[in-house]
C-alpha positions as CSV (number, residue, x, y, z in Angstrom):
1,M,71.1,-32.4,3.0
2,S,68.5,-34.7,3.4
3,L,70.7,-37.5,5.5
4,R,70.2,-35.2,8.7
5,A,66.3,-35.4,8.1
6,L,66.7,-39.0,8.2
7,H,68.9,-39.3,11.2
8,S,66.8,-37.1,13.2
9,A,63.6,-38.6,11.9
10,G,65.2,-42.1,13.0
11,T,66.0,-40.9,16.6
12,G,62.3,-39.8,16.7
13,M,60.7,-43.1,15.6
14,N,63.1,-45.1,18.2
15,A,62.2,-42.6,21.1
16,Y,58.5,-42.9,20.5
17,S,59.0,-46.5,19.9
18,F,60.0,-46.6,23.6
19,N,57.9,-44.3,24.8
20,L,55.1,-47.1,23.4
21,D,56.8,-49.5,25.4
22,V,56.5,-47.7,28.7
23,I,52.8,-46.5,27.8
24,A,51.9,-50.1,27.4
25,N,53.5,-51.4,30.9
26,N,51.7,-48.9,32.4
27,L,48.2,-50.0,30.9
28,A,49.2,-53.6,31.4
29,N,49.5,-52.9,35.4
30,A,46.3,-50.8,35.5
31,S,44.8,-53.4,37.9
32,T,48.0,-54.3,39.9
33,T,48.1,-53.7,43.4
34,A,50.1,-50.2,44.6
35,F,51.6,-49.8,41.2
36,K,53.6,-46.6,40.2
37,K,53.2,-45.3,36.6
38,S,56.3,-44.4,34.6
39,R,56.5,-41.9,32.0
40,T,59.3,-40.9,29.5
41,N,61.4,-37.8,29.6
42,F,63.0,-36.8,26.0
43,E,65.9,-34.4,25.7
44,D,66.8,-32.9,22.0
45,L,70.3,-34.4,20.6
46,Y,73.6,-32.1,19.7
47,Y,73.0,-29.5,17.5
48,E,75.3,-28.6,14.3
49,H,76.3,-24.9,14.6
50,I,76.8,-23.5,10.9
51,K,77.0,-20.3,12.0
52,P,76.7,-19.6,16.2
53,P,74.6,-16.8,17.4
54,G,76.6,-13.5,18.0
55,A,79.4,-14.5,15.2
56,P,80.3,-11.1,13.6
57,D,77.9,-10.1,10.6
58,Q,79.1,-8.6,7.4
59,Q,79.1,-5.3,9.4
60,G,81.1,-6.6,12.1
61,L,78.6,-6.6,14.6
62,P,77.2,-9.4,16.9
63,A,74.5,-11.4,14.7
64,P,71.4,-11.6,16.8
65,I,70.6,-15.0,15.3
66,G,72.9,-18.0,14.3
67,I,72.3,-20.7,11.6
68,E,71.9,-24.1,13.6
69,V,69.9,-27.3,13.2
70,G,69.4,-30.2,15.6
71,L,69.9,-33.8,14.9
72,G,66.8,-35.6,16.8
73,T,65.9,-36.6,20.0
74,R,66.5,-39.0,22.5
75,V,65.1,-40.5,25.7
76,A,66.4,-38.9,28.7
77,G,65.0,-41.1,31.6
78,T,61.9,-43.2,33.1
79,E,60.5,-41.5,35.8
80,G,58.3,-42.9,38.3
81,D,54.9,-41.1,39.2
82,F,54.6,-42.1,43.3
83,T,51.4,-40.3,44.0
84,Q,48.7,-42.0,46.0
85,G,46.4,-44.4,44.5
86,S,43.1,-44.8,45.6
87,L,42.2,-47.4,48.5
88,R,40.3,-50.4,48.0
89,Q,38.5,-52.2,50.8
90,T,38.7,-55.8,51.5
91,T,37.9,-58.5,53.9
92,Q,41.1,-59.5,55.0
93,Q,42.9,-58.4,58.4
94,L,46.3,-58.4,57.0
95,D,45.8,-56.2,53.9
96,L,47.4,-52.8,54.9
97,A,47.4,-49.8,52.4
98,I,49.6,-46.6,53.1
99,T,47.9,-43.7,53.3
100,G,51.0,-41.1,52.6
101,D,54.5,-41.6,52.3
102,G,56.4,-44.6,53.0
103,F,57.0,-48.4,52.0
104,F,56.8,-52.0,53.8
105,R,60.3,-53.4,54.4
106,V,60.4,-57.1,53.5
107,Q,63.4,-59.2,53.3
108,D,64.3,-61.6,50.2
109,P,65.6,-65.3,51.1
110,T,68.7,-63.8,49.8
111,G,69.2,-61.4,52.6
112,I,68.5,-58.2,50.7
113,D,66.1,-55.5,51.6
114,L,63.1,-54.8,49.5
115,Y,60.4,-52.6,49.8
116,T,56.9,-52.6,48.3
117,R,53.7,-50.4,48.9
118,A,51.6,-53.8,47.9
119,G,50.3,-54.7,51.4
120,T,48.9,-58.0,50.2
121,F,50.4,-60.1,53.5
122,T,49.7,-63.4,54.8
123,V,51.1,-65.9,57.3
124,N,52.9,-68.7,56.6
125,A,52.4,-72.2,58.1
126,N,55.0,-70.7,61.1
127,G,52.8,-67.5,61.7
128,D,55.2,-65.5,60.1
129,V,53.7,-62.5,58.1
130,V,55.1,-62.6,54.6
131,L,54.1,-60.7,51.6
132,G,51.7,-62.8,49.7
133,T,53.2,-64.4,46.5
134,A,53.2,-67.6,45.2
135,D,57.0,-68.1,43.8
136,V,59.0,-66.6,46.7
137,S,58.2,-66.2,50.6
138,R,59.6,-62.6,51.8
139,L,59.0,-62.1,55.3
140,L,57.9,-58.6,56.6
141,A,61.2,-57.3,57.9
142,D,60.2,-56.3,61.2
143,G,59.8,-59.8,62.4
144,L,56.3,-60.3,63.0
145,N,54.9,-63.7,64.3
146,I,51.1,-64.2,65.0
147,P,50.3,-66.6,67.5
148,Q,48.2,-70.0,66.3
149,D,45.6,-69.7,68.6
150,A,44.8,-66.0,67.7
151,L,41.2,-65.3,66.8
152,D,41.2,-61.4,66.0
153,L,43.5,-59.2,64.7
154,T,44.2,-55.4,64.9
155,I,46.6,-53.1,63.4
156,S,46.7,-49.7,64.2
157,G,47.2,-46.4,62.0
158,D,50.7,-46.2,63.9
159,G,51.5,-50.1,63.1
160,V,51.0,-51.5,66.6
161,V,50.0,-55.0,66.1
162,A,47.6,-56.8,68.4
163,V,45.7,-60.0,68.8
164,R,43.3,-61.7,70.6
165,T,43.5,-65.2,71.7
166,A,41.4,-68.0,72.8
167,G,39.9,-67.5,76.4
168,N,41.1,-64.2,76.5
169,N,39.4,-61.4,75.4
170,Q,42.0,-58.8,76.1
171,L,44.3,-57.4,73.1
172,Q,47.6,-58.5,73.5
173,Q,50.6,-56.6,71.5
174,V,52.7,-58.8,69.4
175,G,54.9,-56.3,67.6
176,N,55.0,-53.2,65.6
177,I,55.4,-52.7,62.0
178,E,57.6,-49.8,60.6
179,L,57.5,-47.8,57.3
180,T,60.6,-46.8,55.3
181,R,60.9,-43.4,53.4
182,F,63.3,-42.4,50.6
183,I,64.6,-38.7,49.8
184,N,64.2,-39.7,46.2
185,P,61.7,-42.5,45.3
186,Q,62.4,-42.0,41.6
187,G,66.0,-43.3,42.1
188,L,64.5,-46.7,43.7
189,L,65.1,-50.0,41.1
190,R,62.2,-51.6,40.1
191,V,62.7,-55.4,40.3
192,G,59.4,-56.7,39.2
193,E,56.7,-58.2,41.8
194,N,55.5,-55.2,43.2
195,L,59.0,-54.4,44.9
196,F,61.6,-51.8,44.4
197,Q,65.4,-51.9,45.9
198,E,67.4,-49.3,47.2
199,T,70.2,-47.6,45.1
200,D,72.5,-44.7,45.2
201,A,70.5,-42.6,43.5
202,S,67.4,-43.0,45.8
203,G,69.4,-42.3,49.1
204,Q,69.5,-44.5,52.2
205,A,66.6,-45.9,53.5
206,Q,64.8,-44.0,56.5
207,Q,62.9,-46.1,58.9
208,G,60.3,-45.1,61.2
209,I,56.9,-45.2,63.2
210,P,54.0,-44.8,60.9
211,G,52.6,-41.5,61.2
212,Q,55.9,-39.9,62.1
213,D,58.8,-37.8,60.3
214,G,56.9,-37.4,57.4
215,L,55.7,-41.3,57.3
216,G,52.3,-42.1,56.3
217,T,50.0,-44.3,58.3
218,L,48.3,-47.7,57.8
219,K,44.8,-48.5,57.0
220,Q,43.8,-52.0,57.8
221,G,41.6,-54.1,55.5
222,F,42.4,-51.9,52.6
223,L,44.9,-52.1,49.6
224,E,46.3,-49.2,47.3
225,D,45.2,-49.4,43.8
226,S,47.1,-48.8,41.0
227,N,47.8,-44.7,40.0
228,V,47.4,-45.5,36.4
229,E,44.7,-43.2,34.6
230,P,43.9,-45.4,31.5
231,V,42.1,-42.7,29.9
232,R,45.2,-40.2,30.1
233,E,47.5,-43.1,28.8
234,L,45.3,-43.9,26.1
235,V,45.4,-40.1,24.8
236,D,49.5,-40.4,25.2
237,L,49.5,-43.7,23.2
238,I,47.3,-42.0,20.5
239,K,49.6,-39.0,20.8
240,S,53.0,-41.4,20.5
241,Q,51.4,-43.3,17.8
242,R,50.6,-39.9,15.7
243,N,54.2,-38.5,16.5
244,F,55.6,-41.8,15.3
245,E,53.8,-41.8,12.0
246,L,54.8,-38.2,11.3
247,N,58.5,-39.2,11.9
248,T,57.7,-42.2,9.1
249,Q,56.5,-39.5,6.8
250,V,59.7,-37.2,7.5
251,V,61.8,-40.5,6.4
252,Q,59.7,-40.8,3.1
253,A,59.8,-37.2,2.1
254,A,63.6,-37.2,2.8
255,D,64.1,-40.5,0.8
256,Q,62.5,-39.2,-2.1
257,L,64.4,-36.0,-2.4
258,L,67.6,-38.2,-2.2
259,Q,66.2,-40.2,-5.2
260,L,65.7,-36.9,-7.1
261,V,69.1,-35.8,-6.6
262,A,70.4,-39.6,-7.5
263,N,68.3,-39.1,-10.7
264,I,70.0,-35.7,-11.9
265,R,71.6,-36.2,-15.2
266,R,74.3,-34.1,-16.6
267,F,73.6,-32.4,-20.1
């Protein structure tokens, strides 16, 4: 009876409520450097087969259609969109953007390798290049150190880092920056602070020189913006809200039918 409708509508309300959470997170990070938006994938639930297709009809022939009813929907998963965000020019020599595929590898104080596309790098008191954050200092995993007397710094597209020091007009190479790619970046674990962690689903990290083996190139003095499109997110927000409202109307309709059944009197 209407109990199926109540259950199906309830699963719809729960799924669209979750989708609203995902959209809210996308919009909240519309200005977050190198943020990659997510989308919600849905799937229908188990079906109750009252009469399966192909069952013998009254004439003994296989019926072309059956009688079945679904029991709602659920969230199948959230999938990250790793398309390139637009590049924004800055005035910082250690701001880096990746044009193409790849991640920067940084080292957490716990010793775990983490990955990011947010190239907001700076130097600490020892001259080590670290990811700019006020909470935890994470070293660029390539172990890059900038001399204290460096006056100018240049980073080429293939990751070669060179500096010009006081009293020396010649550029001196001080290190290289490599990039990392994954066969399935959607399988990376988001840990916050613009960081990702390798999982079994992402596959093993493949490290290499920028511009080679499918890796992107570096662009000094630029940062990658979020790939969130606010207009599209607002459209999805309205659709999700309307779908939630429709499911609430189904709950009300099913509840009214159950009330009619409960109020039937025998004469």
